[in-house]
ZAMIVEX-50930 format. One record per residue: residue number from 1; residue in one letter; x, y, z of N, C-alpha, C in turn. Coordinates in nm, 4 decimals, m for minus. Example, Ala and Ser with C-alpha at 12.3 -4.5 7.8 and 13.67 -1.06 7.14 Angstrom:
BEGIN
SITE  nr rest      nxx      nyy      nzz     caxx     cayy     cazz      cxx      cyy      czz
SITE   1    A   1.3190  m0.5690   0.7800   1.2300  m0.4500   0.7800   1.3200  m0.3300   0.7800
SITE   2    S   1.2850  m0.2250   0.7080   1.3670  m0.1060   0.7140   1.2900   0.0030   0.7870
This chain:
BEGIN
SITE  nr rest      nxx      nyy      nzz     caxx     cayy     cazz      cxx      cyy      czz
SITE   1    M   0.0831  m0.1195   0.0000   0.0000   0.0000   0.0000   0.0870   0.1250   0.0000
SITE   2    K   0.1919   0.1193   0.0868   0.2826   0.2329   0.0928   0.3508   0.2538  m0.0411
SITE   3    K   0.3840   0.1395  m0.1045   0.4520   0.1478  m0.2347   0.3614   0.2153  m0.3373
SITE   4    R   0.2323   0.1790  m0.3332   0.1383   0.2384  m0.4296   0.1282   0.3896  m0.4099
SITE   5    K   0.1191   0.4309  m0.2803   0.1107   0.5747  m0.2504   0.2370   0.6470  m0.2954
SITE   6    L   0.3510   0.5834  m0.2691   0.4788   0.6429  m0.3075   0.4886   0.6555  m0.4589
SITE   7    M   0.4486   0.5498  m0.5298   0.4515   0.5522  m0.6775   0.3570   0.6609  m0.7315
SITE   8    G   0.2387   0.6706  m0.6676   0.1421   0.7725  m0.7096   0.1976   0.9121  m0.6912
SITE   9    A   0.2610   0.9362  m0.5781   0.3197   1.0676  m0.5490   0.4325   1.0992  m0.6456
SITE  10    L   0.5162   0.9983  m0.6744   0.6261   1.0195  m0.7696   0.5729   1.0495  m0.9098
SITE  11    T   0.4694   0.9761  m0.9482   0.4085   0.9984  m1.0802   0.3542   1.1414  m1.0899
SITE  12    M   0.2845   1.1869  m0.9842   0.2309   1.3239  m0.9836   0.3426   1.4272  m0.9913
SITE  13    A   0.4478   1.4043  m0.9142   0.5608   1.4982  m0.9130   0.6259   1.5055  m1.0520
SITE  14    A   0.6413   1.3896  m1.1146   0.7015   1.3849  m1.2485   0.6134   1.4583  m1.3488
SITE  15    A   0.4817   1.4380  m1.3391   0.3884   1.5031  m1.4316   0.3946   1.6548  m1.4158
SITE  16    I   0.3983   1.7003  m1.2899   0.4054   1.8451  m1.2641   0.5367   1.9022  m1.3183
SITE  17    T   0.6460   1.8317  m1.2927   0.7777   1.8771  m1.3410   0.7802   1.8851  m1.4929
SITE  18    L   0.7294   1.7800  m1.5572   0.7300   1.7775  m1.7045   0.6429   1.8868  m1.7628
SITE  19    S   0.5252   1.9084  m1.7035   0.4384   2.0140  m1.7575   0.5021   2.1506  m1.7386
SITE  20    G   0.5752   2.1664  m1.6289   0.6471   2.2930  m1.6052   0.7540   2.3144  m1.7103
SITE  21    C   0.8279   2.2088  m1.7441   0.9317   2.2191  m1.8473   0.8718   2.2553  m1.9812
SITE  22    A   0.7591   2.1879  m2.0118   0.6960   2.2128  m2.1421   0.6509   2.3575  m2.1514
SITE  23    A   0.5944   2.4099  m2.0406   0.5504   2.5495  m2.0417   0.6694   2.6419  m2.0598
SITE  24    G   0.7800   2.6089  m1.9910   0.9004   2.6908  m2.0040   0.9516   2.6927  m2.1464
SITE  25    E   0.9467   2.5740  m2.2096   0.9933   2.5670  m2.3496   0.9049   2.6517  m2.4390
SITE  26    N   0.7722   2.6453  m2.4141   0.6806   2.7241  m2.4964   0.7027   2.8726  m2.4758
SITE  27    E   0.7295   2.9104  m2.3489   0.7543   3.0530  m2.3219   0.8802   3.0994  m2.3929
SITE  28    E   0.9811   3.0113  m2.3966   1.1048   3.0484  m2.4650   1.0845   3.0556  m2.6152
SITE  29    A   1.0004   2.9643  m2.6669   0.9793   2.9600  m2.8123   0.9024   3.0816  m2.8598
SITE  30    A   0.8099   3.1305  m2.7749   0.7256   3.2427  m2.8173   0.8051   3.3669  m2.8536
SITE  31    P   0.9048   3.4100  m2.7703   0.9808   3.5289  m2.8088   1.0549   3.5090  m2.9405
SITE  32    N   1.1028   3.3863  m2.9645   1.1730   3.3627  m3.0911   1.0805   3.3842  m3.2095
SITE  33    N   0.9547   3.3354  m3.1956   0.8590   3.3568  m3.3035   0.8309   3.5055  m3.3206
SITE  34    N   0.8173   3.5761  m3.2070   0.7928   3.7203  m3.2153   0.9101   3.7918  m3.2799
SITE  35    Q   1.0318   3.7485  m3.2442   1.1499   3.8104  m3.3050   1.1485   3.7916  m3.4554
SITE  36    A   1.1110   3.6704  m3.4987   1.1066   3.6443  m3.6430   1.0027   3.7324  m3.7090
SITE  37    N   0.8833   3.7446  m3.6422   0.7793   3.8295  m3.6987   0.8237   3.9745  m3.7041
SITE  38    N   0.8909   4.0212  m3.5961   0.9384   4.1593  m3.5943   1.0386   4.1845  m3.7043
SITE  39    A   1.1295   4.0886  m3.7250   1.2308   4.1047  m3.8301   1.1640   4.1122  m3.9657
SITE  40    E   1.0601   4.0280  m3.9841   0.9901   4.0287  m4.1131   0.9202   4.1616  m4.1338
SITE  41    E   0.8551   4.2130  m4.0237   0.7872   4.3411  m4.0350   0.8852   4.4525  m4.0671
SITE  42    E   1.0026   4.4509  m4.0023   1.1018   4.5549  m4.0278   1.1454   4.5521  m4.1726
SITE  43    S   1.1621   4.4309  m4.2287   1.2097   4.4242  m4.3670   1.1040   4.4785  m4.4613
SITE  44    H   0.9730   4.4609  m4.4247   0.8696   4.5125  m4.5135   0.8459   4.6607  m4.4905
SITE  45    D   0.8501   4.7017  m4.3619   0.8183   4.8405  m4.3316   0.9379   4.9327  m4.3455
SITE  46    G   1.0583   4.8769  m4.3413   1.1765   4.9604  m4.3358   1.2267   5.0062  m4.4692
SITE  47    G   1.1473   5.0008  m4.5718   1.1931   5.0531  m4.6987   1.1614   4.9613  m4.8123
SITE  48    H   1.0354   4.9153  m4.8166   0.9918   4.8295  m4.9251   1.0802   4.7066  m4.9367
SITE  49    G   1.1190   4.6524  m4.8246   1.1925   4.5271  m4.8220   1.3382   4.5427  m4.8564
SITE  50    D   1.3680   4.6011  m4.9700   1.5048   4.6038  m5.0188   1.5787   4.7330  m4.9879
SITE  51    H   1.5096   4.8328  m4.9364   1.5704   4.9653  m4.9260   1.6067   5.0052  m4.7837
SITE  52    A   1.6149   4.9063  m4.6946   1.6412   4.9394  m4.5543   1.7756   5.0093  m4.5352
SITE  53    G   1.8740   4.9805  m4.6206   2.0061   5.0405  m4.6039   2.0240   5.1710  m4.6778
SITE  54    M   1.9156   5.2283  m4.7267   1.9278   5.3479  m4.8083   1.9524   5.4710  m4.7228
SITE  55    D   2.0523   5.5506  m4.7625   2.0766   5.6796  m4.6996   2.0028   5.7825  m4.7835
SITE  56    M   1.8922   5.8318  m4.7329   1.8057   5.9163  m4.8144   1.8631   6.0551  m4.8390
SITE  57    S   1.9454   6.1031  m4.7465   2.0087   6.2338  m4.7655   2.1387   6.2170  m4.8428
SITE  58    G   2.1786   6.3229  m4.9126   2.3027   6.3179  m4.9902   2.3874   6.4412  m4.9670
SITE  59    S   2.5015   6.4432  m5.0319   2.5975   6.5523  m5.0133   2.5611   6.6754  m5.0947
SITE  60    G   2.4816   6.6567  m5.1969   2.4517   6.7683  m5.2863   2.5432   6.7723  m5.4069
SITE  61    E   2.6493   6.6911  m5.4039   2.7383   6.6836  m5.5201   2.6719   6.6003  m5.6289
SITE  62    V   2.6971   6.6380  m5.7522   2.6409   6.5620  m5.8640   2.7544   6.5045  m5.9486
SITE  63    P   2.7275   6.3962  m6.0207   2.8333   6.3349  m6.1017   2.8842   6.4289  m6.2100
SITE  64    E   3.0102   6.4114  m6.2432   3.0720   6.4916  m6.3490   2.9990   6.4674  m6.4806
SITE  65    G   2.9762   6.5747  m6.5537   2.9121   6.5629  m6.6851   2.7611   6.5723  m6.6822
SITE  66    L   2.7011   6.5766  m6.5628   2.5553   6.5877  m6.5534   2.5119   6.7290  m6.5899
SITE  67    K   2.4175   6.7398  m6.6832   2.3762   6.8710  m6.7333   2.2507   6.9210  m6.6636
SITE  68    E   2.2561   7.0483  m6.6223   2.1370   7.1086  m6.5631   2.0308   7.1252  m6.6700
SITE  69    K   1.9065   7.1077  m6.6292   1.7930   7.1226  m6.7206   1.7580   7.2702  m6.7335
SITE  70    E   1.7455   7.3145  m6.8594   1.7018   7.4524  m6.8826   1.5500   7.4576  m6.8753
SITE  71    N   1.4979   7.5548  m6.8044   1.3533   7.5732  m6.7888   1.2809   7.4454  m6.7471
SITE  72    P   1.3203   7.3853  m6.6342   1.2519   7.2625  m6.5903   1.1080   7.2908  m6.5492
SITE  73    T   1.0256   7.1899  m6.5518   0.8862   7.2034  m6.5081   0.8805   7.2505  m6.3634
SITE  74    F   0.9702   7.1965  m6.2805   0.9784   7.2358  m6.1399   1.1113   7.3083  m6.1208
SITE  75    E   1.1035   7.4397  m6.1036   1.2241   7.5215  m6.0957   1.2925   7.5056  m5.9601
SITE  76    V   1.4236   7.5270  m5.9609   1.5006   7.5210  m5.8366   1.4442   7.6252  m5.7398
SITE  77    G   1.4202   7.5814  m5.6168   1.3628   7.6697  m5.5155   1.2122   7.6569  m5.5017
SITE  78    S   1.1468   7.5997  m5.6036   1.0016   7.5823  m5.5961   0.9692   7.4555  m5.5167
SITE  79    T   0.8408   7.4363  m5.4876   0.7992   7.3162  m5.4140   0.7048   7.2331  m5.4992
SITE  80    A   0.7035   7.1027  m5.4689   0.6165   7.0082  m5.5386   0.5828   6.8960  m5.4419
SITE  81    T   0.4820   6.8184  m5.4759   0.4425   6.7051  m5.3933   0.4978   6.5766  m5.4543
SITE  82    I   0.5599   6.4929  m5.3713   0.6105   6.3635  m5.4177   0.4933   6.2663  m5.4271
SITE  83    T   0.4751   6.2071  m5.5429   0.3596   6.1194  m5.5652   0.3964   5.9717  m5.5693
SITE  84    D   0.5258   5.9389  m5.5756   0.5674   5.7986  m5.5852   0.6590   5.7656  m5.4685
SITE  85    P   0.6193   5.6723  m5.3823   0.6991   5.6435  m5.2633   0.8069   5.5381  m5.2866
SITE  86    H   0.9315   5.5799  m5.3093   1.0411   5.4820  m5.3134   1.0593   5.4215  m5.1754
SITE  87    M   1.0313   5.5022  m5.0736   1.0496   5.4623  m4.9342   0.9273   5.5068  m4.8553
SITE  88    P   0.8982   5.4392  m4.7428   0.7875   5.4854  m4.6589   0.8102   5.6303  m4.6160
SITE  89    G   0.7017   5.7080  m4.6159   0.7107   5.8467  m4.5719   0.7380   5.9458  m4.6825
SITE  90    M   0.7606   5.8941  m4.8051   0.7865   5.9867  m4.9170   0.6581   6.0352  m4.9828
SITE  91    E   0.5630   5.9454  m5.0019   0.4418   5.9816  m5.0753   0.3650   6.0910  m5.0025
SITE  92    G   0.3350   6.1972  m5.0760   0.2608   6.3089  m5.0185   0.3477   6.4140  m4.9525
SITE  93    A   0.4781   6.3876  m4.9443   0.5674   6.4852  m4.8805   0.5860   6.6064  m4.9720
SITE  94    E   0.5987   6.7222  m4.9102   0.6271   6.8448  m4.9867   0.7781   6.8537  m5.0083
SITE  95    A   0.8180   6.8599  m5.1341   0.9605   6.8630  m5.1686   1.0000   7.0016  m5.2165
SITE  96    T   1.1165   7.0453  m5.1740   1.1767   7.1669  m5.2283   1.2805   7.1250  m5.3301
SITE  97    I   1.2717   7.1814  m5.4489   1.3620   7.1439  m5.5574   1.4989   7.2072  m5.5345
SITE  98    V   1.6017   7.1222  m5.5293   1.7392   7.1679  m5.5082   1.8151   7.1719  m5.6406
SITE  99    G   1.7832   7.0795  m5.7310   1.8500   7.0755  m5.8610   1.7643   7.0018  m5.9624
SITE 100    A   1.7786   7.0381  m6.0895   1.7042   6.9734  m6.1976   1.8024   6.9429  m6.3106
SITE 101    Y   1.8004   6.8190  m6.3588   1.9029   6.7734  m6.4534   1.8405   6.6902  m6.5643
SITE 102    D   1.9026   6.7022  m6.6813   1.8603   6.6302  m6.8004   1.9440   6.5040  m6.8129
SITE 103    T   1.8820   6.3864  m6.8083   1.9615   6.2638  m6.8135   1.8718   6.1442  m6.8438
SITE 104    T   1.9289   6.0270  m6.8301   1.8529   5.9020  m6.8377   1.8586   5.8362  m6.7012
SITE 105    V   1.7424   5.7914  m6.6531   1.7378   5.7218  m6.5246   1.7189   5.5725  m6.5490
SITE 106    Y   1.7789   5.4953  m6.4597   1.7666   5.3497  m6.4664   1.7164   5.2979  m6.3319
SITE 107    S   1.6263   5.2021  m6.3384   1.6008   5.1215  m6.2190   1.6861   4.9962  m6.2352
SITE 108    I   1.7415   4.9494  m6.1248   1.8399   4.8413  m6.1317   1.8144   4.7357  m6.0240
SITE 109    S   1.8647   4.6153  m6.0508   1.8678   4.5083  m5.9512   2.0127   4.4645  m5.9367
SITE 110    Y   2.0533   4.4368  m5.8120   2.1940   4.4015  m5.7894   2.2094   4.3302  m5.6563
SITE 111    D   2.3218   4.2602  m5.6427   2.3601   4.1976  m5.5167   2.4565   4.2919  m5.4459
SITE 112    P   2.4268   4.3347  m5.3225   2.5166   4.4260  m5.2512   2.6584   4.3686  m5.2400
SITE 113    T   2.7565   4.4569  m5.2493   2.8967   4.4130  m5.2489   2.9359   4.3449  m5.1188
SITE 114    G   2.8734   4.3810  m5.0086   2.9086   4.3205  m4.8796   2.8243   4.2000  m4.8443
SITE 115    G   2.7447   4.1517  m4.9389   2.6552   4.0397  m4.9122   2.5180   4.0884  m4.8712
SITE 116    G   2.4288   3.9950  m4.8476   2.2919   4.0299  m4.8103   2.1969   4.0038  m4.9252
SITE 117    E   2.0692   4.0345  m4.9002   1.9653   4.0063  m4.9989   1.9819   4.0918  m5.1242
SITE 118    R   1.9456   4.0338  m5.2374   1.9490   4.1056  m5.3644   1.8497   4.2216  m5.3599
SITE 119    V   1.8915   4.3354  m5.4105   1.8046   4.4534  m5.4189   1.7383   4.4510  m5.5561
SITE 120    E   1.6074   4.4538  m5.5577   1.5311   4.4464  m5.6814   1.4690   4.5817  m5.7153
SITE 121    D   1.4818   4.6208  m5.8418   1.4113   4.7372  m5.8949   1.4358   4.8640  m5.8132
SITE 122    H   1.5634   4.8907  m5.7830   1.5974   5.0130  m5.7095   1.5793   5.1346  m5.8004
SITE 123    K   1.5085   5.2343  m5.7515   1.4893   5.3599  m5.8240   1.5590   5.4702  m5.7456
SITE 124    W   1.6464   5.5430  m5.8014   1.6995   5.5425  m5.9366   1.8509   5.5572  m5.9302
SITE 125    I   1.9195   5.5177  m6.0381   2.0516   5.5728  m6.0642   2.0423   5.6392  m6.2003
SITE 126    I   2.1349   5.7307  m6.2271   2.1331   5.8000  m6.3555   2.2520   5.7537  m6.4391
SITE 127    H   2.2466   5.7854  m6.5676   2.3500   5.7400  m6.6615   2.4899   5.7786  m6.6139
SITE 128    E   2.5011   5.8970  m6.5549   2.6309   5.9468  m6.5091   2.6802   5.8746  m6.3831
SITE 129    E   2.5967   5.7900  m6.3236   2.6377   5.7124  m6.2060   2.6759   5.5690  m6.2422
SITE 130    V   2.6881   5.5418  m6.3716   2.7398   5.4126  m6.4177   2.8897   5.4290  m6.4366
SITE 131    K   2.9671   5.3382  m6.3803   3.1128   5.3472  m6.3913   3.1541   5.3275  m6.5361
SITE 132    D   3.2427   5.4183  m6.5848   3.2921   5.4124  m6.7231   3.1761   5.3968  m6.8213
SITE 133    A   3.0750   5.4821  m6.8039   2.9534   5.4715  m6.8855   2.9835   5.4939  m7.0334
SITE 134    Q   2.9222   5.4121  m7.1162   2.9316   5.4306  m7.2607   2.8467   5.5506  m7.3008
SITE 135    E   2.8699   5.6012  m7.4209   2.7903   5.7162  m7.4658   2.6469   5.6762  m7.4937
SITE 136    E   2.6287   5.5591  m7.5559   2.4930   5.5134  m7.5856   2.4216   5.4772  m7.4553
SITE 137    L   2.2916   5.4932  m7.4567   2.2139   5.4600  m7.3383   2.2088   5.3086  m7.3210
SITE 138    Y   2.2019   5.2648  m7.1980   2.1900   5.1218  m7.1701   2.0454   5.0781  m7.1896
SITE 139    E   2.0300   4.9493  m7.2172   1.8969   4.8938  m7.2403   1.8630   4.7932  m7.1312
SITE 140    V   1.7347   4.7613  m7.1215   1.6892   4.6625  m7.0233   1.7653   4.5316  m7.0441
SITE 141    G   1.8179   4.4804  m6.9333   1.8938   4.3550  m6.9402   2.0439   4.3744  m6.9441
SITE 142    D   2.0906   4.4961  m6.9773   2.2348   4.5228  m6.9779   2.2888   4.5168  m6.8357
SITE 143    E   2.4158   4.4772  m6.8234   2.4819   4.4773  m6.6935   2.5789   4.5946  m6.6865
SITE 144    V   2.5797   4.6630  m6.5728   2.6661   4.7796  m6.5538   2.7279   4.7731  m6.4143
SITE 145    E   2.8370   4.8481  m6.3966   2.8940   4.8628  m6.2632   2.8483   4.9970  m6.2073
SITE 146    V   2.7957   4.9950  m6.0870   2.7366   5.1145  m6.0265   2.8439   5.1979  m5.9574
SITE 147    D   2.8407   5.3297  m5.9851   2.9357   5.4217  m5.9232   2.8621   5.5208  m5.8329
SITE 148    A   2.7474   5.4782  m5.7779   2.6696   5.5616  m5.6855   2.6634   5.4898  m5.5520
SITE 149    D   2.6482   5.5675  m5.4441   2.6430   5.5052  m5.3122   2.5169   5.5445  m5.2364
SITE 150    H   2.4021   5.5385  m5.3050   2.2755   5.5723  m5.2403   2.2438   5.4750  m5.1266
SITE 151    M   2.2900   5.3508  m5.1413   2.2638   5.2486  m5.0406   2.3925   5.1753  m5.0076
SITE 152    E   2.3982   5.1204  m4.8878   2.5136   5.0412  m4.8472   2.5280   4.9213  m4.9408
SITE 153    G   2.6495   4.9006  m4.9915   2.6743   4.7872  m5.0794   2.6419   4.8124  m5.2251
SITE 154    M   2.6019   4.9361  m5.2583   2.5665   4.9673  m5.3972   2.6904   4.9999  m5.4808
SITE 155    Q   2.7786   5.0851  m5.4287   2.8935   5.1292  m5.5076   2.9836   5.0101  m5.5398
SITE 156    G   3.0117   4.9948  m5.6696   3.0960   4.8853  m5.7142   3.0202   4.7583  m5.7474
SITE 157    A   2.8896   4.7563  m5.7208   2.8091   4.6371  m5.7496   2.7825   4.6263  m5.8997
SITE 158    T   2.7696   4.5037  m5.9464   2.7266   4.4792  m6.0841   2.5753   4.4728  m6.0841
SITE 159    A   2.5131   4.5573  m6.1654   2.3670   4.5687  m6.1654   2.3101   4.5358  m6.3021
SITE 160    T   2.1882   4.4861  m6.3017   2.1127   4.4625  m6.4243   2.0130   4.5759  m6.4410
SITE 161    I   2.0078   4.6322  m6.5610   1.9130   4.7406  m6.5895   1.7725   4.6817  m6.6014
SITE 162    D   1.6795   4.7327  m6.5185   1.5400   4.6872  m6.5230   1.4532   4.7782  m6.6089
SITE 163    S   1.4862   4.9068  m6.6103   1.4129   5.0017  m6.6946   1.5030   5.1203  m6.7227
SITE 164    A   1.4726   5.1908  m6.8310   1.5506   5.3092  m6.8701   1.4545   5.4142  m6.9238
SITE 165    E   1.4782   5.5389  m6.8838   1.3896   5.6468  m6.9276   1.4667   5.7781  m6.9353
SITE 166    E   1.4570   5.8442  m7.0503   1.5148   5.9782  m7.0633   1.4155   6.0768  m7.0039
SITE 167    T   1.4623   6.1564  m6.9079   1.3701   6.2464  m6.8380   1.4487   6.3529  m6.7632
SITE 168    T   1.3764   6.4374  m6.6927   1.4388   6.5311  m6.5999   1.4370   6.4665  m6.4625
SITE 169    V   1.5519   6.4675  m6.3959   1.5566   6.4180  m6.2576   1.5812   6.5362  m6.1649
SITE 170    Y   1.5315   6.5209  m6.0437   1.5409   6.6289  m5.9466   1.6088   6.5803  m5.8194
SITE 171    M   1.6907   6.6691  m5.7640   1.7424   6.6512  m5.6286   1.6512   6.7337  m5.5399
SITE 172    V   1.6053   6.6750  m5.4283   1.5032   6.7417  m5.3478   1.5328   6.7325  m5.1981
SITE 173    D   1.4789   6.8308  m5.1257   1.4738   6.8283  m4.9799   1.3281   6.8056  m4.9408
SITE 174    F   1.3044   6.7243  m4.8378   1.1675   6.7037  m4.7908   1.1701   6.6469  m4.6497
SITE 175    T   1.0524   6.6439  m4.5892   1.0367   6.5860  m4.4555   0.9507   6.4616  m4.4672
SITE 176    L   0.9982   6.3496  m4.4136   0.9220   6.2248  m4.4197   0.7892   6.2405  m4.3462
SITE 177    T   0.6817   6.1968  m4.4110   0.5490   6.2155  m4.3525   0.5237   6.1230  m4.2342
SITE 178    D   0.5964   6.0111  m4.2258   0.5695   5.9157  m4.1175   0.6549   5.9391  m3.9927
SITE 179    S   0.7744   5.9959  m4.0102   0.8634   6.0104  m3.8942   0.9015   6.1555  m3.8642
SITE 180    G   0.8792   6.2451  m3.9598   0.9194   6.3844  m3.9404   1.0676   6.4079  m3.9660
SITE 181    E   1.1387   6.3029  m4.0095   1.2824   6.3172  m4.0367   1.3031   6.4049  m4.1604
SITE 182    E   1.4002   6.4964  m4.1501   1.4305   6.5834  m4.2633   1.5326   6.5170  m4.3543
SITE 183    V   1.5042   6.5176  m4.4828   1.5922   6.4580  m4.5832   1.6427   6.5706  m4.6727
SITE 184    T   1.7740   6.5763  m4.6921   1.8305   6.6821  m4.7758   1.9055   6.6227  m4.8939
SITE 185    N   1.9001   6.6932  m5.0062   1.9729   6.6541  m5.1280   1.9465   6.5092  m5.1682
SITE 186    H   1.8199   6.4690  m5.1636   1.7840   6.3314  m5.2005   1.7963   6.3108  m5.3516
SITE 187    K   1.8633   6.2028  m5.3896   1.8792   6.1662  m5.5301   1.8097   6.0315  m5.5531
SITE 188    W   1.7211   6.0209  m5.6395   1.6635   6.1147  m5.7336   1.5130   6.0952  m5.7336
SITE 189    V   1.4380   6.1963  m5.7768   1.2991   6.1743  m5.8150   1.2838   6.2240  m5.9579
SITE 190    T   1.1966   6.1571  m6.0316   1.1765   6.1948  m6.1719   1.0606   6.2928  m6.1830
SITE 191    E   1.0504   6.3539  m6.2995   0.9439   6.4517  m6.3209   0.8060   6.3912  m6.3008
SITE 192    S   0.7880   6.2665  m6.3435   0.6561   6.2020  m6.3318   0.6219   6.1651  m6.1878
SITE 193    E   0.7193   6.1736  m6.0985   0.6956   6.1421  m5.9571   0.6671   6.2657  m5.8731
SITE 194    L   0.6512   6.3782  m5.9388   0.6220   6.5047  m5.8707   0.4949   6.5642  m5.9281
SITE 195    S   0.4230   6.6363  m5.8448   0.3081   6.7119  m5.8953   0.3108   6.8508  m5.8336
SITE 196    K   0.2554   6.9448  m5.9071   0.2505   7.0822  m5.8577   0.1567   7.0886  m5.7386
SITE 197    E   0.1964   7.1667  m5.6397   0.1095   7.1821  m5.5223  m0.0079   7.2709  m5.5569
SITE 198    E  m0.1205   7.2349  m5.4993  m0.2424   7.3136  m5.5278  m0.2635   7.4210  m5.4225
C-alpha cells in the first residue's frame, strides 16, 4: 500500500515537473517567433523590403558631366508634392527642388557588395552614375557597374538594368510624412513622380 502511494506521489511529481518544463519551453519559443515576426515586419516596413540600407540624404554633389535642365517644369527653389513612394514616408511629402538635370534614369537590380539580400528594382541611378559609362544609353537587361552610393553595398556592385527612361531628374529636400525626419539633397525623383502643389 505504501509502495502504491509512493509511486502515485512520484508519478504526480514527475507530471508536474514535465508540464512545467513544457511550459518553459513554450515561453522560450514564443519570443523567438515574435522576433522572427518583428524582423519580417522591419524588412517590409523599413523601406519596401530592399531599401532598408538606403541613406536618403546626400551631399549635394552631382556626377561629373551631368547637365542642368534649362527651364525645368519644377524650378530650383520651388515646391512640389512627391507622388511615388520609393520609401515609406515619401508619398505626399512636400519637396523643395534643389536641382534639376537632363539625363537618363535606370532602375536596377543588384547583389550588394558586402553580401545580403538582392536589391530588386531600385529607383533610381542615372547614366552618369554608371562606372565608365558608354555614350549610348543602356537597355533593359544590360549589366553595368554602379558608381553611386545611395545604399550600403551599392557602389561597385554589378547591376542589371530593369528600366531606362530619358527624363528630368530632381534633387530634393523634404520631410518624411511618417517620422518627421528631414531629408536633404535626395537623389533622385523623376518629373513624373512630382506634382505641382495646389
